[in-house]
PDB file with SEQRES, HELIX, SHEET and CRYST1 records, atoms N, CA, C and O in Angstrom:
SEQRES   1 A   58  UNK UNK UNK UNK UNK UNK UNK UNK UNK UNK UNK UNK UNK          
SEQRES   2 A   58  UNK UNK UNK UNK UNK UNK UNK UNK UNK UNK UNK UNK UNK          
SEQRES   3 A   58  UNK UNK UNK UNK UNK UNK UNK UNK UNK UNK UNK UNK UNK          
SEQRES   4 A   58  UNK UNK UNK UNK UNK UNK UNK UNK UNK UNK UNK UNK UNK          
SEQRES   5 A   58  UNK UNK UNK UNK UNK UNK                                      
HELIX    1 AA1 UNK A    3  UNK A   19  1                                  17    
HELIX    2 AA2 UNK A   29  UNK A   40  1                                  12    
CRYST1    1.000    1.000    1.000  90.00  90.00  90.00 P 1           1          
ATOM      1  N   UNK A   1      57.563  30.106 -34.257  1.00  0.00           N  
ATOM      2  CA  UNK A   1      56.995  30.886 -35.347  1.00  0.00           C  
ATOM      3  C   UNK A   1      56.584  32.255 -34.807  1.00  0.00           C  
ATOM      4  O   UNK A   1      55.997  32.358 -33.730  1.00  0.00           O  
ATOM      5  N   UNK A   2      56.893  33.287 -35.558  1.00  0.00           N  
ATOM      6  CA  UNK A   2      56.593  34.656 -35.119  1.00  0.00           C  
ATOM      7  C   UNK A   2      55.101  34.950 -35.264  1.00  0.00           C  
ATOM      8  O   UNK A   2      54.394  34.329 -36.058  1.00  0.00           O  
ATOM      9  N   UNK A   3      54.659  35.901 -34.481  1.00  0.00           N  
ATOM     10  CA  UNK A   3      53.255  36.302 -34.509  1.00  0.00           C  
ATOM     11  C   UNK A   3      52.871  36.791 -35.904  1.00  0.00           C  
ATOM     12  O   UNK A   3      51.775  36.497 -36.381  1.00  0.00           O  
ATOM     13  N   UNK A   4      53.762  37.536 -36.561  1.00  0.00           N  
ATOM     14  CA  UNK A   4      53.452  38.051 -37.905  1.00  0.00           C  
ATOM     15  C   UNK A   4      53.259  36.907 -38.902  1.00  0.00           C  
ATOM     16  O   UNK A   4      52.421  37.001 -39.799  1.00  0.00           O  
ATOM     17  N   UNK A   5      54.033  35.826 -38.749  1.00  0.00           N  
ATOM     18  CA  UNK A   5      53.869  34.661 -39.627  1.00  0.00           C  
ATOM     19  C   UNK A   5      52.521  33.994 -39.381  1.00  0.00           C  
ATOM     20  O   UNK A   5      51.838  33.585 -40.319  1.00  0.00           O  
ATOM     21  N   UNK A   6      52.151  33.889 -38.116  1.00  0.00           N  
ATOM     22  CA  UNK A   6      50.856  33.293 -37.785  1.00  0.00           C  
ATOM     23  C   UNK A   6      49.705  34.131 -38.340  1.00  0.00           C  
ATOM     24  O   UNK A   6      48.728  33.593 -38.864  1.00  0.00           O  
ATOM     25  N   UNK A   7      49.833  35.453 -38.219  1.00  0.00           N  
ATOM     26  CA  UNK A   7      48.790  36.327 -38.770  1.00  0.00           C  
ATOM     27  C   UNK A   7      48.716  36.206 -40.286  1.00  0.00           C  
ATOM     28  O   UNK A   7      47.624  36.179 -40.854  1.00  0.00           O  
ATOM     29  N   UNK A   8      49.855  36.133 -40.938  1.00  0.00           N  
ATOM     30  CA  UNK A   8      49.886  35.989 -42.394  1.00  0.00           C  
ATOM     31  C   UNK A   8      49.199  34.687 -42.807  1.00  0.00           C  
ATOM     32  O   UNK A   8      48.435  34.665 -43.772  1.00  0.00           O  
ATOM     33  N   UNK A   9      49.468  33.614 -42.084  1.00  0.00           N  
ATOM     34  CA  UNK A   9      48.821  32.333 -42.379  1.00  0.00           C  
ATOM     35  C   UNK A   9      47.315  32.410 -42.146  1.00  0.00           C  
ATOM     36  O   UNK A   9      46.528  31.908 -42.948  1.00  0.00           O  
ATOM     37  N   UNK A  10      46.925  33.037 -41.054  1.00  0.00           N  
ATOM     38  CA  UNK A  10      45.506  33.181 -40.732  1.00  0.00           C  
ATOM     39  C   UNK A  10      44.770  33.965 -41.815  1.00  0.00           C  
ATOM     40  O   UNK A  10      43.716  33.545 -42.291  1.00  0.00           O  
ATOM     41  N   UNK A  11      45.340  35.111 -42.199  1.00  0.00           N  
ATOM     42  CA  UNK A  11      44.692  35.946 -43.213  1.00  0.00           C  
ATOM     43  C   UNK A  11      44.687  35.264 -44.580  1.00  0.00           C  
ATOM     44  O   UNK A  11      43.728  35.413 -45.337  1.00  0.00           O  
ATOM     45  N   UNK A  12      45.730  34.529 -44.902  1.00  0.00           N  
ATOM     46  CA  UNK A  12      45.764  33.800 -46.175  1.00  0.00           C  
ATOM     47  C   UNK A  12      44.686  32.721 -46.210  1.00  0.00           C  
ATOM     48  O   UNK A  12      44.000  32.558 -47.219  1.00  0.00           O  
ATOM     49  N   UNK A  13      44.537  31.993 -45.119  1.00  0.00           N  
ATOM     50  CA  UNK A  13      43.501  30.968 -45.041  1.00  0.00           C  
ATOM     51  C   UNK A  13      42.116  31.595 -45.119  1.00  0.00           C  
ATOM     52  O   UNK A  13      41.217  31.060 -45.768  1.00  0.00           O  
ATOM     53  N   UNK A  14      41.954  32.726 -44.458  1.00  0.00           N  
ATOM     54  CA  UNK A  14      40.660  33.432 -44.482  1.00  0.00           C  
ATOM     55  C   UNK A  14      40.339  33.891 -45.902  1.00  0.00           C  
ATOM     56  O   UNK A  14      39.207  33.744 -46.363  1.00  0.00           O  
ATOM     57  N   UNK A  15      41.344  34.454 -46.602  1.00  0.00           N  
ATOM     58  CA  UNK A  15      41.142  34.898 -47.984  1.00  0.00           C  
ATOM     59  C   UNK A  15      40.750  33.729 -48.879  1.00  0.00           C  
ATOM     60  O   UNK A  15      39.833  33.850 -49.692  1.00  0.00           O  
ATOM     61  N   UNK A  16      41.439  32.593 -48.736  1.00  0.00           N  
ATOM     62  CA  UNK A  16      41.104  31.416 -49.546  1.00  0.00           C  
ATOM     63  C   UNK A  16      39.681  30.963 -49.246  1.00  0.00           C  
ATOM     64  O   UNK A  16      38.941  30.602 -50.161  1.00  0.00           O  
ATOM     65  N   UNK A  17      39.296  30.978 -47.989  1.00  0.00           N  
ATOM     66  CA  UNK A  17      37.953  30.554 -47.596  1.00  0.00           C  
ATOM     67  C   UNK A  17      36.892  31.479 -48.185  1.00  0.00           C  
ATOM     68  O   UNK A  17      35.885  31.010 -48.714  1.00  0.00           O  
ATOM     69  N   UNK A  18      37.110  32.777 -48.098  1.00  0.00           N  
ATOM     70  CA  UNK A  18      36.152  33.753 -48.625  1.00  0.00           C  
ATOM     71  C   UNK A  18      36.074  33.645 -50.146  1.00  0.00           C  
ATOM     72  O   UNK A  18      34.980  33.669 -50.710  1.00  0.00           O  
ATOM     73  N   UNK A  19      37.221  33.525 -50.815  1.00  0.00           N  
ATOM     74  CA  UNK A  19      37.258  33.477 -52.271  1.00  0.00           C  
ATOM     75  C   UNK A  19      36.675  32.185 -52.830  1.00  0.00           C  
ATOM     76  O   UNK A  19      36.324  32.130 -54.008  1.00  0.00           O  
ATOM     77  N   UNK A  20      36.566  31.155 -52.013  1.00  0.00           N  
ATOM     78  CA  UNK A  20      36.076  29.870 -52.506  1.00  0.00           C  
ATOM     79  C   UNK A  20      34.571  29.855 -52.722  1.00  0.00           C  
ATOM     80  O   UNK A  20      34.061  28.971 -53.411  1.00  0.00           O  
ATOM     81  N   UNK A  21      33.857  30.801 -52.156  1.00  0.00           N  
ATOM     82  CA  UNK A  21      32.391  30.844 -52.284  1.00  0.00           C  
ATOM     83  C   UNK A  21      32.013  32.045 -53.145  1.00  0.00           C  
ATOM     84  O   UNK A  21      32.279  33.185 -52.766  1.00  0.00           O  
ATOM     85  N   UNK A  22      31.392  31.800 -54.306  1.00  0.00           N  
ATOM     86  CA  UNK A  22      31.012  32.924 -55.156  1.00  0.00           C  
ATOM     87  C   UNK A  22      29.902  33.762 -54.510  1.00  0.00           C  
ATOM     88  O   UNK A  22      29.006  33.232 -53.852  1.00  0.00           O  
ATOM     89  N   UNK A  23      29.982  35.061 -54.712  1.00  0.00           N  
ATOM     90  CA  UNK A  23      28.972  35.972 -54.172  1.00  0.00           C  
ATOM     91  C   UNK A  23      27.999  36.312 -55.300  1.00  0.00           C  
ATOM     92  O   UNK A  23      28.421  36.797 -56.350  1.00  0.00           O  
ATOM     93  N   UNK A  24      26.714  36.066 -55.100  1.00  0.00           N  
ATOM     94  CA  UNK A  24      25.756  36.380 -56.162  1.00  0.00           C  
ATOM     95  C   UNK A  24      25.627  37.890 -56.353  1.00  0.00           C  
ATOM     96  O   UNK A  24      25.858  38.671 -55.430  1.00  0.00           O  
ATOM     97  N   UNK A  25      25.256  38.277 -57.564  1.00  0.00           N  
ATOM     98  CA  UNK A  25      25.042  39.688 -57.844  1.00  0.00           C  
ATOM     99  C   UNK A  25      23.785  40.136 -57.113  1.00  0.00           C  
ATOM    100  O   UNK A  25      22.721  39.544 -57.295  1.00  0.00           O  
ATOM    101  N   UNK A  26      23.893  41.165 -56.294  1.00  0.00           N  
ATOM    102  CA  UNK A  26      22.772  41.621 -55.489  1.00  0.00           C  
ATOM    103  C   UNK A  26      21.873  42.587 -56.242  1.00  0.00           C  
ATOM    104  O   UNK A  26      20.651  42.542 -56.104  1.00  0.00           O  
ATOM    105  N   UNK A  27      22.478  43.463 -57.039  1.00  0.00           N  
ATOM    106  CA  UNK A  27      21.727  44.456 -57.805  1.00  0.00           C  
ATOM    107  C   UNK A  27      22.363  44.560 -59.175  1.00  0.00           C  
ATOM    108  O   UNK A  27      23.588  44.602 -59.288  1.00  0.00           O  
ATOM    109  N   UNK A  28      21.537  44.603 -60.233  1.00  0.00           N  
ATOM    110  CA  UNK A  28      22.133  44.756 -61.555  1.00  0.00           C  
ATOM    111  C   UNK A  28      22.720  46.174 -61.666  1.00  0.00           C  
ATOM    112  O   UNK A  28      22.209  47.105 -61.044  1.00  0.00           O  
ATOM    113  N   UNK A  29      23.785  46.337 -62.451  1.00  0.00           N  
ATOM    114  CA  UNK A  29      24.496  47.627 -62.505  1.00  0.00           C  
ATOM    115  C   UNK A  29      23.615  48.816 -62.905  1.00  0.00           C  
ATOM    116  O   UNK A  29      23.775  49.905 -62.354  1.00  0.00           O  
ATOM    117  N   UNK A  30      22.703  48.631 -63.838  1.00  0.00           N  
ATOM    118  CA  UNK A  30      21.847  49.746 -64.257  1.00  0.00           C  
ATOM    119  C   UNK A  30      20.953  50.211 -63.108  1.00  0.00           C  
ATOM    120  O   UNK A  30      20.821  51.409 -62.859  1.00  0.00           O  
ATOM    121  N   UNK A  31      20.348  49.265 -62.422  1.00  0.00           N  
ATOM    122  CA  UNK A  31      19.488  49.632 -61.292  1.00  0.00           C  
ATOM    123  C   UNK A  31      20.314  50.271 -60.177  1.00  0.00           C  
ATOM    124  O   UNK A  31      19.875  51.238 -59.554  1.00  0.00           O  
ATOM    125  N   UNK A  32      21.496  49.738 -59.926  1.00  0.00           N  
ATOM    126  CA  UNK A  32      22.366  50.311 -58.902  1.00  0.00           C  
ATOM    127  C   UNK A  32      22.732  51.754 -59.225  1.00  0.00           C  
ATOM    128  O   UNK A  32      22.736  52.611 -58.341  1.00  0.00           O  
ATOM    129  N   UNK A  33      23.043  52.021 -60.499  1.00  0.00           N  
ATOM    130  CA  UNK A  33      23.386  53.384 -60.899  1.00  0.00           C  
ATOM    131  C   UNK A  33      22.194  54.319 -60.714  1.00  0.00           C  
ATOM    132  O   UNK A  33      22.367  55.458 -60.281  1.00  0.00           O  
ATOM    133  N   UNK A  34      20.993  53.857 -61.035  1.00  0.00           N  
ATOM    134  CA  UNK A  34      19.794  54.687 -60.841  1.00  0.00           C  
ATOM    135  C   UNK A  34      19.585  54.997 -59.367  1.00  0.00           C  
ATOM    136  O   UNK A  34      19.235  56.122 -59.008  1.00  0.00           O  
ATOM    137  N   UNK A  35      19.795  54.016 -58.524  1.00  0.00           N  
ATOM    138  CA  UNK A  35      19.617  54.209 -57.084  1.00  0.00           C  
ATOM    139  C   UNK A  35      20.617  55.232 -56.552  1.00  0.00           C  
ATOM    140  O   UNK A  35      20.261  56.106 -55.762  1.00  0.00           O  
ATOM    141  N   UNK A  36      21.872  55.116 -56.994  1.00  0.00           N  
ATOM    142  CA  UNK A  36      22.905  56.048 -56.528  1.00  0.00           C  
ATOM    143  C   UNK A  36      22.602  57.463 -57.001  1.00  0.00           C  
ATOM    144  O   UNK A  36      22.735  58.414 -56.231  1.00  0.00           O  
ATOM    145  N   UNK A  37      22.191  57.614 -58.278  1.00  0.00           N  
ATOM    146  CA  UNK A  37      21.858  58.952 -58.790  1.00  0.00           C  
ATOM    147  C   UNK A  37      20.687  59.544 -58.018  1.00  0.00           C  
ATOM    148  O   UNK A  37      20.702  60.726 -57.677  1.00  0.00           O  
ATOM    149  N   UNK A  38      19.673  58.732 -57.742  1.00  0.00           N  
ATOM    150  CA  UNK A  38      18.512  59.230 -56.998  1.00  0.00           C  
ATOM    151  C   UNK A  38      18.908  59.629 -55.578  1.00  0.00           C  
ATOM    152  O   UNK A  38      18.414  60.627 -55.052  1.00  0.00           O  
ATOM    153  N   UNK A  39      19.793  58.857 -54.961  1.00  0.00           N  
ATOM    154  CA  UNK A  39      20.220  59.170 -53.591  1.00  0.00           C  
ATOM    155  C   UNK A  39      21.084  60.424 -53.544  1.00  0.00           C  
ATOM    156  O   UNK A  39      21.150  61.092 -52.512  1.00  0.00           O  
ATOM    157  N   UNK A  40      21.747  60.747 -54.654  1.00  0.00           N  
ATOM    158  CA  UNK A  40      22.611  61.919 -54.680  1.00  0.00           C  
ATOM    159  C   UNK A  40      21.812  63.215 -54.680  1.00  0.00           C  
ATOM    160  O   UNK A  40      22.316  64.266 -54.285  1.00  0.00           O  
ATOM    161  N   UNK A  41      20.573  63.134 -55.122  1.00  0.00           N  
ATOM    162  CA  UNK A  41      19.735  64.337 -55.112  1.00  0.00           C  
ATOM    163  C   UNK A  41      19.300  64.598 -53.676  1.00  0.00           C  
ATOM    164  O   UNK A  41      18.733  63.722 -53.022  1.00  0.00           O  
ATOM    165  N   UNK A  42      19.561  65.780 -53.198  1.00  0.00           N  
ATOM    166  CA  UNK A  42      19.219  66.110 -51.817  1.00  0.00           C  
ATOM    167  C   UNK A  42      17.912  66.881 -51.805  1.00  0.00           C  
ATOM    168  O   UNK A  42      17.788  67.928 -52.441  1.00  0.00           O  
ATOM    169  N   UNK A  43      16.956  66.364 -51.087  1.00  0.00           N  
ATOM    170  CA  UNK A  43      15.669  67.025 -50.942  1.00  0.00           C  
ATOM    171  C   UNK A  43      15.584  67.594 -49.533  1.00  0.00           C  
ATOM    172  O   UNK A  43      16.208  67.081 -48.604  1.00  0.00           O  
ATOM    173  N   UNK A  44      14.827  68.627 -49.390  1.00  0.00           N  
ATOM    174  CA  UNK A  44      14.634  69.193 -48.053  1.00  0.00           C  
ATOM    175  C   UNK A  44      13.940  68.150 -47.184  1.00  0.00           C  
ATOM    176  O   UNK A  44      13.003  67.482 -47.621  1.00  0.00           O  
ATOM    177  N   UNK A  45      14.402  68.026 -45.979  1.00  0.00           N  
ATOM    178  CA  UNK A  45      13.776  67.073 -45.074  1.00  0.00           C  
ATOM    179  C   UNK A  45      12.501  67.679 -44.500  1.00  0.00           C  
ATOM    180  O   UNK A  45      12.362  68.901 -44.462  1.00  0.00           O  
ATOM    181  N   UNK A  46      11.578  66.848 -44.055  1.00  0.00           N  
ATOM    182  CA  UNK A  46      10.313  67.354 -43.526  1.00  0.00           C  
ATOM    183  C   UNK A  46      10.487  68.308 -42.352  1.00  0.00           C  
ATOM    184  O   UNK A  46       9.690  69.231 -42.181  1.00  0.00           O  
ATOM    185  N   UNK A  47      11.522  68.096 -41.541  1.00  0.00           N  
ATOM    186  CA  UNK A  47      11.719  68.959 -40.378  1.00  0.00           C  
ATOM    187  C   UNK A  47      12.736  70.073 -40.660  1.00  0.00           C  
ATOM    188  O   UNK A  47      13.195  70.739 -39.732  1.00  0.00           O  
ATOM    189  N   UNK A  48      13.089  70.278 -41.933  1.00  0.00           N  
ATOM    190  CA  UNK A  48      14.001  71.321 -42.381  1.00  0.00           C  
ATOM    191  C   UNK A  48      15.411  71.162 -41.795  1.00  0.00           C  
ATOM    192  O   UNK A  48      16.139  72.144 -41.645  1.00  0.00           O  
ATOM    193  N   UNK A  49      15.790  69.925 -41.468  1.00  0.00           N  
ATOM    194  CA  UNK A  49      17.143  69.671 -40.974  1.00  0.00           C  
ATOM    195  C   UNK A  49      18.121  69.822 -42.137  1.00  0.00           C  
ATOM    196  O   UNK A  49      17.803  69.461 -43.270  1.00  0.00           O  
ATOM    197  N   UNK A  50      19.295  70.349 -41.860  1.00  0.00           N  
ATOM    198  CA  UNK A  50      20.297  70.520 -42.910  1.00  0.00           C  
ATOM    199  C   UNK A  50      20.924  69.181 -43.244  1.00  0.00           C  
ATOM    200  O   UNK A  50      21.344  68.447 -42.349  1.00  0.00           O  
ATOM    201  N   UNK A  51      20.990  68.859 -44.530  1.00  0.00           N  
ATOM    202  CA  UNK A  51      21.582  67.601 -44.952  1.00  0.00           C  
ATOM    203  C   UNK A  51      22.984  67.781 -45.488  1.00  0.00           C  
ATOM    204  O   UNK A  51      23.730  66.808 -45.594  1.00  0.00           O  
ATOM    205  N   UNK A  52      23.361  69.004 -45.829  1.00  0.00           N  
ATOM    206  CA  UNK A  52      24.727  69.290 -46.257  1.00  0.00           C  
ATOM    207  C   UNK A  52      25.029  70.747 -45.926  1.00  0.00           C  
ATOM    208  O   UNK A  52      24.109  71.559 -45.819  1.00  0.00           O  
ATOM    209  N   UNK A  53      26.288  71.082 -45.764  1.00  0.00           N  
ATOM    210  CA  UNK A  53      26.621  72.458 -45.411  1.00  0.00           C  
ATOM    211  C   UNK A  53      26.160  73.425 -46.501  1.00  0.00           C  
ATOM    212  O   UNK A  53      26.234  73.124 -47.692  1.00  0.00           O  
ATOM    213  N   UNK A  54      25.697  74.557 -46.078  1.00  0.00           N  
ATOM    214  CA  UNK A  54      25.275  75.585 -47.035  1.00  0.00           C  
ATOM    215  C   UNK A  54      26.501  76.326 -47.530  1.00  0.00           C  
ATOM    216  O   UNK A  54      27.491  76.446 -46.808  1.00  0.00           O  
ATOM    217  N   UNK A  55      26.443  76.827 -48.765  1.00  0.00           N  
ATOM    218  CA  UNK A  55      27.601  77.497 -49.338  1.00  0.00           C  
ATOM    219  C   UNK A  55      27.784  78.896 -48.750  1.00  0.00           C  
ATOM    220  O   UNK A  55      28.893  79.429 -48.763  1.00  0.00           O  
ATOM    221  N   UNK A  56      26.725  79.487 -48.243  1.00  0.00           N  
ATOM    222  CA  UNK A  56      26.856  80.816 -47.642  1.00  0.00           C  
ATOM    223  C   UNK A  56      26.922  80.668 -46.132  1.00  0.00           C  
ATOM    224  O   UNK A  56      26.489  79.657 -45.578  1.00  0.00           O  
ATOM    225  N   UNK A  57      27.463  81.676 -45.473  1.00  0.00           N  
ATOM    226  CA  UNK A  57      27.571  81.606 -44.017  1.00  0.00           C  
ATOM    227  C   UNK A  57      26.190  81.722 -43.396  1.00  0.00           C  
ATOM    228  O   UNK A  57      25.309  82.400 -43.926  1.00  0.00           O  
ATOM    229  N   UNK A  58      26.015  81.056 -42.276  1.00  0.00           N  
ATOM    230  CA  UNK A  58      24.704  81.019 -41.605  1.00  0.00           C  
ATOM    231  C   UNK A  58      24.645  82.032 -40.501  1.00  0.00           C  
ATOM    232  O   UNK A  58      23.624  82.149 -39.824  1.00  0.00           O  
TER     233      UNK A  58                                                      
END                                                                             
């Protein structure tokens, strides 16, 4: 049996094993969306470190 066949069998078995156990919902979608929106807002850090590139040259 070729190595690629063995890998295909291994990954197929792994997929079946993972898919057999349901994953509980960790965060409800509304709360998750609020968290993502809040994280997208960039606030100045206490030490004035740059968190994203500035649009003008430095």
